[in-house]
A tleap script that builds the chain and sets N, CA, C and O, in Angstrom:
source leaprc.protein.ff14SB
mol = sequence {
  NMET ARG SER LEU LEU PHE ILE ALA TRP LEU
  LEU LEU ALA GLY THR ALA GLY ALA ASP SER
  LEU ALA ASP GLN MET GLN ARG CYS ALA GLY
  MET GLN ASN ASP SER GLU ARG LEU ALA CYS
  TYR ASP ALA LEU GLY SER GLY LEU GLU GLN
  ARG ALA GLU GLN SER PHE GLY ARG GLU GLN
  GLN GLN ILE ALA GLU GLU ALA PRO ASP SER
  ILE ASN ALA THR ILE ALA GLU ILE ARG ASP
  ALA ALA TYR GLY LYS LEU GLN ILE THR LEU
  THR ASN GLY GLN VAL TRP ARG GLN ASN ASP
  SER THR ARG VAL ASN TRP LYS SER GLY ASP
  ILE VAL ILE VAL GLU ARG ALA LEU PHE GLY
  SER PHE PHE MET LYS GLN ALA ASP GLY GLY
  ARG SER MET ARG VAL LYS ARG VAL CLYS
}
set mol.1.N position { 0.828 -1.201 0.000 }
set mol.1.CA position { 0.000 0.000 0.000 }
set mol.1.C position { 0.871 1.263 0.000 }
set mol.1.O position { 0.586 2.231 -0.705 }
set mol.2.N position { 1.949 1.230 0.814 }
set mol.2.CA position { 2.837 2.393 0.858 }
set mol.2.C position { 3.484 2.653 -0.492 }
set mol.2.O position { 3.631 3.801 -0.911 }
set mol.3.N position { 3.866 1.584 -1.164 }
set mol.3.CA position { 4.499 1.768 -2.478 }
set mol.3.C position { 3.500 2.351 -3.464 }
set mol.3.O position { 3.862 3.152 -4.326 }
set mol.4.N position { 2.246 1.949 -3.336 }
set mol.4.CA position { 1.209 2.491 -4.205 }
set mol.4.C position { 1.020 3.987 -3.960 }
set mol.4.O position { 0.892 4.768 -4.903 }
set mol.5.N position { 1.005 4.375 -2.691 }
set mol.5.CA position { 0.900 5.796 -2.352 }
set mol.5.C position { 2.088 6.575 -2.905 }
set mol.5.O position { 1.921 7.653 -3.474 }
set mol.6.N position { 3.268 6.032 -2.737 }
set mol.6.CA position { 4.467 6.696 -3.210 }
set mol.6.C position { 4.443 6.863 -4.723 }
set mol.6.O position { 4.819 7.914 -5.241 }
set mol.7.N position { 4.002 5.827 -5.431 }
set mol.7.CA position { 3.926 5.906 -6.895 }
set mol.7.C position { 2.912 6.965 -7.316 }
set mol.7.O position { 3.180 7.759 -8.218 }
set mol.8.N position { 1.749 6.978 -6.666 }
set mol.8.CA position { 0.737 7.982 -7.001 }
set mol.8.C position { 1.258 9.379 -6.712 }
set mol.8.O position { 1.033 10.306 -7.491 }
set mol.9.N position { 1.950 9.528 -5.599 }
set mol.9.CA position { 2.496 10.843 -5.252 }
set mol.9.C position { 3.523 11.289 -6.281 }
set mol.9.O position { 3.533 12.454 -6.678 }
set mol.10.N position { 4.386 10.379 -6.718 }
set mol.10.CA position { 5.382 10.726 -7.731 }
set mol.10.C position { 4.723 11.129 -9.044 }
set mol.10.O position { 5.133 12.100 -9.681 }
set mol.11.N position { 3.708 10.383 -9.442 }
set mol.11.CA position { 3.014 10.716 -10.688 }
set mol.11.C position { 2.375 12.093 -10.620 }
set mol.11.O position { 2.458 12.876 -11.566 }
set mol.12.N position { 1.741 12.379 -9.496 }
set mol.12.CA position { 1.073 13.668 -9.364 }
set mol.12.C position { 2.047 14.811 -9.163 }
set mol.12.O position { 1.831 15.908 -9.677 }
set mol.13.N position { 3.110 14.570 -8.426 }
set mol.13.CA position { 4.089 15.632 -8.187 }
set mol.13.C position { 4.765 16.041 -9.489 }
set mol.13.O position { 5.098 17.210 -9.681 }
set mol.14.N position { 4.963 15.091 -10.369 }
set mol.14.CA position { 5.603 15.404 -11.643 }
set mol.14.C position { 4.735 16.224 -12.569 }
set mol.14.O position { 5.248 16.942 -13.427 }
set mol.15.N position { 3.413 16.127 -12.405 }
set mol.15.CA position { 2.516 16.845 -13.300 }
set mol.15.C position { 1.802 17.997 -12.616 }
set mol.15.O position { 0.951 18.638 -13.231 }
set mol.16.N position { 2.126 18.277 -11.362 }
set mol.16.CA position { 1.398 19.305 -10.615 }
set mol.16.C position { 1.520 20.675 -11.254 }
set mol.16.O position { 0.569 21.456 -11.221 }
set mol.17.N position { 2.661 20.979 -11.830 }
set mol.17.CA position { 2.817 22.287 -12.435 }
set mol.17.C position { 2.111 22.409 -13.773 }
set mol.17.O position { 1.694 23.499 -14.161 }
set mol.18.N position { 1.977 21.293 -14.479 }
set mol.18.CA position { 1.435 21.340 -15.821 }
set mol.18.C position { -0.088 21.245 -15.850 }
set mol.18.O position { -0.726 21.863 -16.702 }
set mol.19.N position { -0.676 20.485 -14.939 }
set mol.19.CA position { -2.114 20.266 -14.952 }
set mol.19.C position { -2.796 21.094 -13.878 }
set mol.19.O position { -2.219 21.356 -12.822 }
set mol.20.N position { -4.007 21.497 -14.150 }
set mol.20.CA position { -4.779 22.191 -13.135 }
set mol.20.C position { -5.252 21.177 -12.102 }
set mol.20.O position { -5.226 19.971 -12.346 }
set mol.21.N position { -5.676 21.668 -10.969 }
set mol.21.CA position { -6.183 20.802 -9.912 }
set mol.21.C position { -7.394 20.017 -10.408 }
set mol.21.O position { -7.551 18.841 -10.081 }
set mol.22.N position { -8.246 20.666 -11.197 }
set mol.22.CA position { -9.420 19.977 -11.727 }
set mol.22.C position { -9.019 18.816 -12.629 }
set mol.22.O position { -9.637 17.753 -12.571 }
set mol.23.N position { -7.991 19.001 -13.466 }
set mol.23.CA position { -7.516 17.921 -14.332 }
set mol.23.C position { -6.987 16.755 -13.507 }
set mol.23.O position { -7.247 15.593 -13.819 }
set mol.24.N position { -6.245 17.073 -12.455 }
set mol.24.CA position { -5.703 16.020 -11.606 }
set mol.24.C position { -6.807 15.277 -10.872 }
set mol.24.O position { -6.730 14.059 -10.709 }
set mol.25.N position { -7.838 15.995 -10.427 }
set mol.25.CA position { -8.946 15.338 -9.748 }
set mol.25.C position { -9.718 14.440 -10.714 }
set mol.25.O position { -10.158 13.355 -10.334 }
set mol.26.N position { -9.883 14.884 -11.954 }
set mol.26.CA position { -10.554 14.046 -12.951 }
set mol.26.C position { -9.750 12.787 -13.230 }
set mol.26.O position { -10.322 11.716 -13.437 }
set mol.27.N position { -8.440 12.906 -13.238 }
set mol.27.CA position { -7.592 11.742 -13.448 }
set mol.27.C position { -7.774 10.748 -12.295 }
set mol.27.O position { -7.853 9.541 -12.521 }
set mol.28.N position { -7.840 11.255 -11.069 }
set mol.28.CA position { -8.067 10.381 -9.914 }
set mol.28.C position { -9.443 9.722 -10.000 }
set mol.28.O position { -9.580 8.528 -9.735 }
set mol.29.N position { -10.447 10.489 -10.366 }
set mol.29.CA position { -11.808 9.957 -10.445 }
set mol.29.C position { -11.925 8.862 -11.494 }
set mol.29.O position { -12.787 7.991 -11.379 }
set mol.30.N position { -11.083 8.888 -12.504 }
set mol.30.CA position { -11.141 7.899 -13.561 }
set mol.30.C position { -10.496 6.569 -13.215 }
set mol.30.O position { -10.598 5.615 -13.987 }
set mol.31.N position { -9.838 6.490 -12.075 }
set mol.31.CA position { -9.191 5.234 -11.674 }
set mol.31.C position { -10.238 4.232 -11.205 }
set mol.31.O position { -11.133 4.585 -10.438 }
set mol.32.N position { -10.134 2.997 -11.657 }
set mol.32.CA position { -11.115 1.961 -11.321 }
set mol.32.C position { -10.847 1.325 -9.962 }
set mol.32.O position { -11.786 1.037 -9.220 }
set mol.33.N position { -9.593 1.107 -9.632 }
set mol.33.CA position { -9.228 0.465 -8.373 }
set mol.33.C position { -9.446 1.441 -7.225 }
set mol.33.O position { -8.948 2.566 -7.259 }
set mol.34.N position { -10.195 1.006 -6.201 }
set mol.34.CA position { -10.519 1.882 -5.072 }
set mol.34.C position { -9.290 2.361 -4.325 }
set mol.34.O position { -9.198 3.538 -3.977 }
set mol.35.N position { -8.342 1.466 -4.074 }
set mol.35.CA position { -7.164 1.859 -3.304 }
set mol.35.C position { -6.280 2.818 -4.102 }
set mol.35.O position { -5.701 3.745 -3.536 }
set mol.36.N position { -6.175 2.601 -5.404 }
set mol.36.CA position { -5.395 3.523 -6.233 }
set mol.36.C position { -6.060 4.899 -6.282 }
set mol.36.O position { -5.381 5.923 -6.201 }
set mol.37.N position { -7.398 4.920 -6.415 }
set mol.37.CA position { -8.128 6.192 -6.454 }
set mol.37.C position { -7.959 6.947 -5.141 }
set mol.37.O position { -7.733 8.157 -5.141 }
set mol.38.N position { -8.070 6.230 -4.019 }
set mol.38.CA position { -7.890 6.861 -2.707 }
set mol.38.C position { -6.466 7.392 -2.552 }
set mol.38.O position { -6.263 8.491 -2.035 }
set mol.39.N position { -5.488 6.616 -2.996 }
set mol.39.CA position { -4.095 7.061 -2.922 }
set mol.39.C position { -3.876 8.315 -3.764 }
set mol.39.O position { -3.138 9.219 -3.373 }
set mol.40.N position { -4.517 8.354 -4.903 }
set mol.40.CA position { -4.407 9.521 -5.781 }
set mol.40.C position { -4.983 10.761 -5.105 }
set mol.40.O position { -4.360 11.823 -5.106 }
set mol.41.N position { -6.184 10.619 -4.523 }
set mol.41.CA position { -6.795 11.751 -3.810 }
set mol.41.C position { -5.973 12.162 -2.596 }
set mol.41.O position { -5.824 13.352 -2.321 }
set mol.42.N position { -5.441 11.186 -1.868 }
set mol.42.CA position { -4.598 11.498 -0.711 }
set mol.42.C position { -3.364 12.292 -1.136 }
set mol.42.O position { -2.957 13.238 -0.461 }
set mol.43.N position { -2.774 11.891 -2.267 }
set mol.43.CA position { -1.597 12.603 -2.766 }
set mol.43.C position { -1.951 14.039 -3.148 }
set mol.43.O position { -1.175 14.962 -2.899 }
set mol.44.N position { -3.118 14.222 -3.748 }
set mol.44.CA position { -3.555 15.579 -4.090 }
set mol.44.C position { -3.765 16.412 -2.834 }
set mol.44.O position { -3.359 17.572 -2.773 }
set mol.45.N position { -4.400 15.815 -1.837 }
set mol.45.CA position { -4.686 16.537 -0.599 }
set mol.45.C position { -3.432 16.935 0.150 }
set mol.45.O position { -3.379 18.009 0.751 }
set mol.46.N position { -2.424 16.083 0.121 }
set mol.46.CA position { -1.193 16.402 0.850 }
set mol.46.C position { -0.417 17.533 0.183 }
set mol.46.O position { 0.397 18.191 0.831 }
set mol.47.N position { -0.658 17.763 -1.099 }
set mol.47.CA position { 0.078 18.817 -1.805 }
set mol.47.C position { -0.671 20.133 -1.897 }
set mol.47.O position { -0.185 21.067 -2.535 }
set mol.48.N position { -1.857 20.238 -1.269 }
set mol.48.CA position { -2.646 21.466 -1.400 }
set mol.48.C position { -1.983 22.667 -0.744 }
set mol.48.O position { -2.017 23.768 -1.294 }
set mol.49.N position { -1.382 22.473 0.420 }
set mol.49.CA position { -0.739 23.605 1.096 }
set mol.49.C position { 0.441 24.124 0.275 }
set mol.49.O position { 0.621 25.332 0.125 }
set mol.50.N position { 1.234 23.207 -0.248 }
set mol.50.CA position { 2.359 23.615 -1.094 }
set mol.50.C position { 1.855 24.309 -2.356 }
set mol.50.O position { 2.434 25.305 -2.792 }
set mol.51.N position { 0.791 23.794 -2.936 }
set mol.51.CA position { 0.204 24.400 -4.136 }
set mol.51.C position { -0.292 25.808 -3.838 }
set mol.51.O position { -0.124 26.714 -4.654 }
set mol.52.N position { -0.908 25.996 -2.662 }
set mol.52.CA position { -1.400 27.316 -2.272 }
set mol.52.C position { -0.253 28.308 -2.117 }
set mol.52.O position { -0.371 29.461 -2.531 }
set mol.53.N position { 0.847 27.872 -1.531 }
set mol.53.CA position { 1.999 28.758 -1.378 }
set mol.53.C position { 2.613 29.122 -2.723 }
set mol.53.O position { 3.029 30.262 -2.930 }
set mol.54.N position { 2.671 28.160 -3.635 }
set mol.54.CA position { 3.251 28.427 -4.949 }
set mol.54.C position { 2.390 29.376 -5.771 }
set mol.54.O position { 2.910 30.136 -6.588 }
set mol.55.N position { 1.080 29.337 -5.563 }
set mol.55.CA position { 0.188 30.174 -6.370 }
set mol.55.C position { -0.127 31.512 -5.704 }
set mol.55.O position { -0.888 32.310 -6.251 }
set mol.56.N position { 0.444 31.761 -4.540 }
set mol.56.CA position { 0.180 33.002 -3.825 }
set mol.56.C position { 0.548 34.207 -4.698 }
set mol.56.O position { 1.672 34.307 -5.191 }
set mol.57.N position { -0.415 35.119 -4.883 }
set mol.57.CA position { -0.196 36.298 -5.699 }
set mol.57.C position { -0.588 36.123 -7.157 }
set mol.57.O position { -0.620 37.096 -7.910 }
set mol.58.N position { -0.888 34.893 -7.567 }
set mol.58.CA position { -1.279 34.622 -8.950 }
set mol.58.C position { -2.668 34.002 -9.009 }
set mol.58.O position { -2.970 33.247 -9.934 }
set mol.59.N position { -3.505 34.307 -8.047 }
set mol.59.CA position { -4.822 33.682 -7.963 }
set mol.59.C position { -5.686 34.006 -9.167 }
set mol.59.O position { -6.326 33.111 -9.717 }
set mol.60.N position { -5.722 35.256 -9.588 }
set mol.60.CA position { -6.565 35.647 -10.724 }
set mol.60.C position { -6.115 34.964 -12.006 }
set mol.60.O position { -6.943 34.580 -12.832 }
set mol.61.N position { -4.813 34.811 -12.173 }
set mol.61.CA position { -4.299 34.138 -13.362 }
set mol.61.C position { -4.760 32.682 -13.374 }
set mol.61.O position { -5.160 32.172 -14.420 }
set mol.62.N position { -4.709 32.010 -12.231 }
set mol.62.CA position { -5.133 30.614 -12.165 }
set mol.62.C position { -6.626 30.480 -12.395 }
set mol.62.O position { -7.067 29.540 -13.058 }
set mol.63.N position { -7.413 31.404 -11.858 }
set mol.63.CA position { -8.855 31.356 -12.064 }
set mol.63.C position { -9.161 31.465 -13.553 }
set mol.63.O position { -9.987 30.718 -14.078 }
set mol.64.N position { -8.504 32.382 -14.223 }
set mol.64.CA position { -8.735 32.563 -15.661 }
set mol.64.C position { -8.300 31.335 -16.456 }
set mol.64.O position { -8.948 30.975 -17.439 }
set mol.65.N position { -7.203 30.684 -16.039 }
set mol.65.CA position { -6.718 29.515 -16.758 }
set mol.65.C position { -7.654 28.324 -16.587 }
set mol.65.O position { -7.798 27.516 -17.504 }
set mol.66.N position { -8.290 28.205 -15.423 }
set mol.66.CA position { -9.140 27.050 -15.154 }
set mol.66.C position { -10.594 27.283 -15.559 }
set mol.66.O position { -11.387 26.341 -15.582 }
set mol.67.N position { -10.950 28.519 -15.877 }
set mol.67.CA position { -12.328 28.825 -16.279 }
set mol.67.C position { -12.540 28.428 -17.737 }
set mol.67.O position { -11.589 28.413 -18.520 }
set mol.68.N position { -13.770 28.109 -18.104 }
set mol.68.CA position { -14.027 27.756 -19.510 }
set mol.68.C position { -13.864 28.972 -20.419 }
set mol.68.O position { -13.924 30.110 -19.955 }
set mol.69.N position { -13.660 28.731 -21.708 }
set mol.69.CA position { -13.504 29.811 -22.681 }
set mol.69.C position { -14.834 30.447 -23.046 }
set mol.69.O position { -14.876 31.597 -23.484 }
set mol.70.N position { -15.938 29.694 -22.866 }
set mol.70.CA position { -17.256 30.240 -23.177 }
set mol.70.C position { -18.320 29.464 -22.409 }
set mol.70.O position { -18.091 28.347 -21.943 }
set mol.71.N position { -19.497 30.091 -22.291 }
set mol.71.CA position { -20.648 29.415 -21.690 }
set mol.71.C position { -21.866 29.670 -22.568 }
set mol.71.O position { -21.949 30.693 -23.247 }
set mol.72.N position { -22.793 28.749 -22.550 }
set mol.72.CA position { -24.091 28.913 -23.204 }
set mol.72.C position { -25.121 29.137 -22.114 }
set mol.72.O position { -25.096 28.460 -21.085 }
set mol.73.N position { -26.026 30.078 -22.328 }
set mol.73.CA position { -27.057 30.367 -21.341 }
set mol.73.C position { -28.280 30.928 -22.044 }
set mol.73.O position { -28.224 31.317 -23.210 }
set mol.74.N position { -29.381 30.961 -21.316 }
set mol.74.CA position { -30.630 31.503 -21.832 }
set mol.74.C position { -30.909 32.831 -21.156 }
set mol.74.O position { -30.700 32.981 -19.952 }
set mol.75.N position { -31.379 33.787 -21.930 }
set mol.75.CA position { -31.697 35.113 -21.390 }
set mol.75.C position { -32.993 35.019 -20.590 }
set mol.75.O position { -34.015 34.558 -21.098 }
set mol.76.N position { -32.940 35.459 -19.337 }
set mol.76.CA position { -34.135 35.501 -18.495 }
set mol.76.C position { -34.813 36.856 -18.597 }
set mol.76.O position { -36.041 36.947 -18.603 }
set mol.77.N position { -33.997 37.922 -18.679 }
set mol.77.CA position { -34.561 39.278 -18.720 }
set mol.77.C position { -33.566 40.229 -19.379 }
set mol.77.O position { -32.357 40.123 -19.173 }
set mol.78.N position { -34.084 41.142 -20.162 }
set mol.78.CA position { -33.277 42.226 -20.737 }
set mol.78.C position { -33.937 43.530 -20.337 }
set mol.78.O position { -35.147 43.703 -20.482 }
set mol.79.N position { -33.118 44.449 -19.828 }
set mol.79.CA position { -33.690 45.756 -19.492 }
set mol.79.C position { -32.700 46.849 -19.869 }
set mol.79.O position { -31.500 46.610 -20.000 }
set mol.80.N position { -33.228 48.045 -20.039 }
set mol.80.CA position { -32.387 49.184 -20.372 }
set mol.80.C position { -31.644 49.640 -19.130 }
set mol.80.O position { -32.209 49.728 -18.040 }
set mol.81.N position { -30.364 49.928 -19.321 }
set mol.81.CA position { -29.530 50.439 -18.243 }
set mol.81.C position { -29.151 51.884 -18.591 }
set mol.81.O position { -29.685 52.458 -19.540 }
set mol.82.N position { -28.255 52.450 -17.839 }
set mol.82.CA position { -27.832 53.832 -18.050 }
set mol.82.C position { -27.135 53.994 -19.400 }
set mol.82.O position { -26.515 53.060 -19.908 }
set mol.83.N position { -27.246 55.178 -19.962 }
set mol.83.CA position { -26.563 55.571 -21.191 }
set mol.83.C position { -26.970 54.729 -22.401 }
set mol.83.O position { -26.165 54.534 -23.312 }
set mol.84.N position { -28.183 54.238 -22.423 }
set mol.84.CA position { -28.677 53.482 -23.561 }
set mol.84.C position { -28.108 52.085 -23.697 }
set mol.84.O position { -28.258 51.461 -24.748 }
set mol.85.N position { -27.470 51.589 -22.676 }
set mol.85.CA position { -26.897 50.238 -22.693 }
set mol.85.C position { -27.938 49.244 -22.202 }
set mol.85.O position { -28.977 49.631 -21.667 }
set mol.86.N position { -27.651 47.964 -22.388 }
set mol.86.CA position { -28.540 46.903 -21.937 }
set mol.86.C position { -27.961 46.193 -20.726 }
set mol.86.O position { -26.745 46.087 -20.568 }
set mol.87.N position { -28.850 45.714 -19.879 }
set mol.87.CA position { -28.445 44.842 -18.788 }
set mol.87.C position { -29.178 43.518 -19.002 }
set mol.87.O position { -30.405 43.481 -19.090 }
set mol.88.N position { -28.414 42.442 -19.083 }
set mol.88.CA position { -28.963 41.145 -19.444 }
set mol.88.C position { -28.800 40.186 -18.274 }
set mol.88.O position { -27.690 39.944 -17.800 }
set mol.89.N position { -29.921 39.646 -17.818 }
set mol.89.CA position { -29.912 38.641 -16.755 }
set mol.89.C position { -30.118 37.279 -17.400 }
set mol.89.O position { -31.046 37.085 -18.186 }
set mol.90.N position { -29.245 36.339 -17.059 }
set mol.90.CA position { -29.324 34.987 -17.610 }
set mol.90.C position { -30.027 34.064 -16.621 }
set mol.90.O position { -30.118 34.374 -15.433 }
set mol.91.N position { -30.516 32.948 -17.104 }
set mol.91.CA position { -31.235 32.006 -16.237 }
set mol.91.C position { -30.328 31.369 -15.190 }
set mol.91.O position { -30.823 30.836 -14.197 }
set mol.92.N position { -29.011 31.412 -15.392 }
set mol.92.CA position { -28.090 30.864 -14.395 }
set mol.92.C position { -27.791 31.864 -13.277 }
set mol.92.O position { -26.990 31.577 -12.387 }
set mol.93.N position { -28.433 33.041 -13.318 }
set mol.93.CA position { -28.262 34.040 -12.262 }
set mol.93.C position { -27.235 35.117 -12.578 }
set mol.93.O position { -27.163 36.118 -11.864 }
set mol.94.N position { -26.460 34.946 -13.600 }
set mol.94.CA position { -25.457 35.944 -13.952 }
set mol.94.C position { -26.134 37.173 -14.553 }
set mol.94.O position { -27.143 37.071 -15.251 }
set mol.95.N position { -25.551 38.341 -14.261 }
set mol.95.CA position { -26.037 39.596 -14.823 }
set mol.95.C position { -24.881 40.245 -15.561 }
set mol.95.O position { -23.794 40.405 -15.007 }
set mol.96.N position { -25.116 40.620 -16.814 }
set mol.96.CA position { -24.095 41.209 -17.679 }
set mol.96.C position { -24.582 42.564 -18.170 }
set mol.96.O position { -25.766 42.743 -18.455 }
set mol.97.N position { -23.646 43.529 -18.269 }
set mol.97.CA position { -23.964 44.868 -18.763 }
set mol.97.C position { -23.231 45.095 -20.078 }
set mol.97.O position { -22.061 44.738 -20.217 }
set mol.98.N position { -23.916 45.682 -21.024 }
set mol.98.CA position { -23.334 46.003 -22.329 }
set mol.98.C position { -22.282 47.089 -22.156 }
set mol.98.O position { -22.492 48.056 -21.422 }
set mol.99.N position { -21.142 46.926 -22.839 }
set mol.99.CA position { -20.055 47.907 -22.751 }
set mol.99.C position { -19.834 48.684 -24.038 }
set mol.99.O position { -19.056 49.638 -24.050 }
set mol.100.N position { -20.493 48.306 -25.111 }
set mol.100.CA position { -20.295 49.020 -26.370 }
set mol.100.C position { -21.637 49.547 -26.864 }
set mol.100.O position { -22.633 49.470 -26.146 }
set mol.101.N position { -21.672 50.080 -28.079 }
set mol.101.CA position { -22.901 50.684 -28.594 }
set mol.101.C position { -23.573 49.820 -29.663 }
set mol.101.O position { -24.384 50.325 -30.440 }
set mol.102.N position { -23.252 48.538 -29.712 }
set mol.102.CA position { -23.849 47.632 -30.688 }
set mol.102.C position { -25.351 47.506 -30.433 }
set mol.102.O position { -25.784 47.375 -29.288 }
set mol.103.N position { -26.125 47.545 -31.486 }
set mol.103.CA position { -27.578 47.371 -31.363 }
set mol.103.C position { -27.922 45.917 -31.660 }
set mol.103.O position { -27.506 45.356 -32.674 }
set mol.104.N position { -28.692 45.322 -30.752 }
set mol.104.CA position { -29.131 43.945 -30.932 }
set mol.104.C position { -30.634 43.860 -30.697 }
set mol.104.O position { -31.210 44.690 -29.993 }
set mol.105.N position { -31.248 42.873 -31.278 }
set mol.105.CA position { -32.683 42.670 -31.133 }
set mol.105.C position { -32.913 41.324 -30.454 }
set mol.105.O position { -33.410 40.383 -31.074 }
set mol.106.N position { -32.547 41.240 -29.180 }
set mol.106.CA position { -32.675 40.011 -28.427 }
set mol.106.C position { -33.889 40.106 -27.519 }
set mol.106.O position { -34.385 41.193 -27.221 }
set mol.107.N position { -34.358 38.930 -27.084 }
set mol.107.CA position { -35.508 38.902 -26.172 }
set mol.107.C position { -35.323 37.772 -25.163 }
set mol.107.O position { -34.450 36.918 -25.324 }
set mol.108.N position { -36.136 37.778 -24.147 }
set mol.108.CA position { -36.096 36.710 -23.145 }
set mol.108.C position { -36.333 35.371 -23.822 }
set mol.108.O position { -37.180 35.256 -24.709 }
set mol.109.N position { -35.594 34.371 -23.408 }
set mol.109.CA position { -35.706 33.043 -23.989 }
set mol.109.C position { -34.668 32.748 -25.052 }
set mol.109.O position { -34.464 31.587 -25.404 }
set mol.110.N position { -34.003 33.778 -25.575 }
set mol.110.CA position { -32.942 33.557 -26.563 }
set mol.110.C position { -31.743 32.887 -25.889 }
set mol.110.O position { -31.423 33.173 -24.735 }
set mol.111.N position { -31.098 32.006 -26.618 }
set mol.111.CA position { -29.891 31.348 -26.128 }
set mol.111.C position { -28.690 32.154 -26.612 }
set mol.111.O position { -28.580 32.467 -27.798 }
set mol.112.N position { -27.791 32.487 -25.684 }
set mol.112.CA position { -26.607 33.275 -26.014 }
set mol.112.C position { -25.348 32.527 -25.602 }
set mol.112.O position { -25.383 31.611 -24.780 }
set mol.113.N position { -24.243 32.943 -26.194 }
set mol.113.CA position { -22.917 32.433 -25.853 }
set mol.113.C position { -22.110 33.610 -25.331 }
set mol.113.O position { -22.030 34.651 -25.983 }
set mol.114.N position { -21.514 33.448 -24.157 }
set mol.114.CA position { -20.608 34.455 -23.609 }
set mol.114.C position { -19.203 33.892 -23.779 }
set mol.114.O position { -18.878 32.834 -23.240 }
set mol.115.N position { -18.369 34.614 -24.537 }
set mol.115.CA position { -17.020 34.149 -24.852 }
set mol.115.C position { -15.976 35.057 -24.229 }
set mol.115.O position { -16.145 36.273 -24.151 }
set mol.116.N position { -14.907 34.440 -23.793 }
set mol.116.CA position { -13.766 35.180 -23.260 }
set mol.116.C position { -13.034 35.846 -24.420 }
set mol.116.O position { -12.829 35.221 -25.460 }
set mol.117.N position { -12.637 37.109 -24.253 }
set mol.117.CA position { -11.892 37.843 -25.265 }
set mol.117.C position { -10.544 38.268 -24.670 }
set mol.117.O position { -10.132 37.737 -23.638 }
set mol.118.N position { -9.875 39.189 -25.291 }
set mol.118.CA position { -8.565 39.635 -24.828 }
set mol.118.C position { -8.659 40.548 -23.613 }
set mol.118.O position { -9.662 41.232 -23.409 }
set mol.119.N position { -7.610 40.548 -22.820 }
set mol.119.CA position { -7.440 41.460 -21.691 }
set mol.119.C position { -8.589 41.389 -20.691 }
set mol.119.O position { -8.972 42.405 -20.112 }
set mol.120.N position { -9.138 40.196 -20.486 }
set mol.120.CA position { -10.174 40.001 -19.485 }
set mol.120.C position { -11.546 40.492 -19.887 }
set mol.120.O position { -12.420 40.635 -19.032 }
set mol.121.N position { -11.758 40.752 -21.159 }
set mol.121.CA position { -13.075 41.207 -21.609 }
set mol.121.C position { -13.882 40.024 -22.137 }
set mol.121.O position { -13.357 38.925 -22.316 }
set mol.122.N position { -15.182 40.276 -22.385 }
set mol.122.CA position { -16.076 39.222 -22.834 }
set mol.122.C position { -16.979 39.733 -23.950 }
set mol.122.O position { -17.308 40.917 -24.009 }
set mol.123.N position { -17.371 38.821 -24.832 }
set mol.123.CA position { -18.347 39.096 -25.884 }
set mol.123.C position { -19.552 38.198 -25.668 }
set mol.123.O position { -19.422 37.055 -25.230 }
set mol.124.N position { -20.734 38.734 -25.983 }
set mol.124.CA position { -21.963 37.955 -25.930 }
set mol.124.C position { -22.585 37.985 -27.317 }
set mol.124.O position { -22.648 39.034 -27.958 }
set mol.125.N position { -23.045 36.820 -27.777 }
set mol.125.CA position { -23.722 36.742 -29.069 }
set mol.125.C position { -24.784 35.661 -28.996 }
set mol.125.O position { -24.743 34.788 -28.129 }
set mol.126.N position { -25.734 35.730 -29.915 }
set mol.126.CA position { -26.754 34.696 -29.972 }
set mol.126.C position { -26.118 33.389 -30.422 }
set mol.126.O position { -25.169 33.385 -31.206 }
set mol.127.N position { -26.647 32.290 -29.922 }
set mol.127.CA position { -26.081 30.982 -30.246 }
set mol.127.C position { -26.226 30.648 -31.721 }
set mol.127.O position { -25.404 29.914 -32.270 }
set mol.128.N position { -27.255 31.173 -32.369 }
set mol.128.CA position { -27.444 30.869 -33.786 }
set mol.128.C position { -26.748 31.876 -34.703 }
set mol.128.O position { -27.020 31.907 -35.903 }
set mol.129.N position { -25.866 32.687 -34.159 }
set mol.129.CA position { -25.085 33.629 -34.958 }
set mol.129.C position { -25.582 35.046 -34.826 }
set mol.129.O position { -26.449 35.341 -34.003 }
set mol.130.N position { -25.040 35.906 -35.628 }
set mol.130.CA position { -25.424 37.306 -35.579 }
set mol.130.C position { -24.367 38.159 -34.915 }
set mol.130.O position { -23.231 37.730 -34.711 }
set mol.131.N position { -24.759 39.366 -34.586 }
set mol.131.CA position { -23.839 40.323 -33.986 }
set mol.131.C position { -23.447 39.916 -32.573 }
set mol.131.O position { -24.205 39.267 -31.852 }
set mol.132.N position { -22.246 40.318 -32.206 }
set mol.132.CA position { -21.808 40.132 -30.828 }
set mol.132.C position { -21.577 41.504 -30.220 }
set mol.132.O position { -21.276 42.466 -30.925 }
set mol.133.N position { -21.721 41.582 -28.917 }
set mol.133.CA position { -21.467 42.845 -28.224 }
set mol.133.C position { -20.551 42.594 -27.043 }
set mol.133.O position { -20.545 41.515 -26.450 }
set mol.134.N position { -19.785 43.608 -26.722 }
set mol.134.CA position { -18.866 43.525 -25.590 }
set mol.134.C position { -19.679 43.706 -24.308 }
set mol.134.O position { -20.505 44.613 -24.210 }
set mol.135.N position { -19.434 42.826 -23.321 }
set mol.135.CA position { -20.175 42.875 -22.070 }
set mol.135.C position { -19.219 42.766 -20.891 }
set mol.135.O position { -18.068 42.348 -21.020 }
set mol.136.N position { -19.749 43.163 -19.730 }
set mol.136.CA position { -19.015 43.030 -18.474 }
set mol.136.C position { -19.949 42.425 -17.452 }
set mol.136.O position { -21.110 42.820 -17.349 }
set mol.137.N position { -19.448 41.473 -16.703 }
set mol.137.CA position { -20.297 40.830 -15.697 }
set mol.137.C position { -20.391 41.728 -14.476 }
set mol.137.O position { -19.382 42.201 -13.954 }
set mol.138.N position { -21.635 41.960 -14.025 }
set mol.138.CA position { -21.855 42.806 -12.845 }
set mol.138.C position { -22.345 42.001 -11.657 }
set mol.138.O position { -22.295 42.491 -10.529 }
set mol.139.N position { -22.814 40.787 -11.874 }
set mol.139.CA position { -23.238 39.935 -10.768 }
set mol.139.C position { -23.074 38.484 -11.160 }
set mol.139.O position { -23.376 37.593 -10.367 }
savepdb mol mol.pdb
quit
């Protein structure tokens, strides 16, 4: 059992810098043998404090790296905000505010895609195509 733990720890320690924590957890979850899976999770848990120290000061960078590049959601509500912009509430609870002057003809129930863009910005567009507009998440 100890050798199994040591092997799992070596495998995970070698890839800790390259893979995100979520990737490593998925790898552990995919193991069929119960003792190997437990050893894998134990190895991940023992390295969390070291991982936290190594990532200190780079939290936002890691969040951005582990976040998806886009999401699909349904519009729950659209309302006018200040300066002729739109505020869009999605069914998942997120609220986004329009940042540009693009005109769109969207309504509640439309499916949209929110995509990550450069420098921490985001674009929203209808899932079936059309214009995209720059948005910022407010909630």
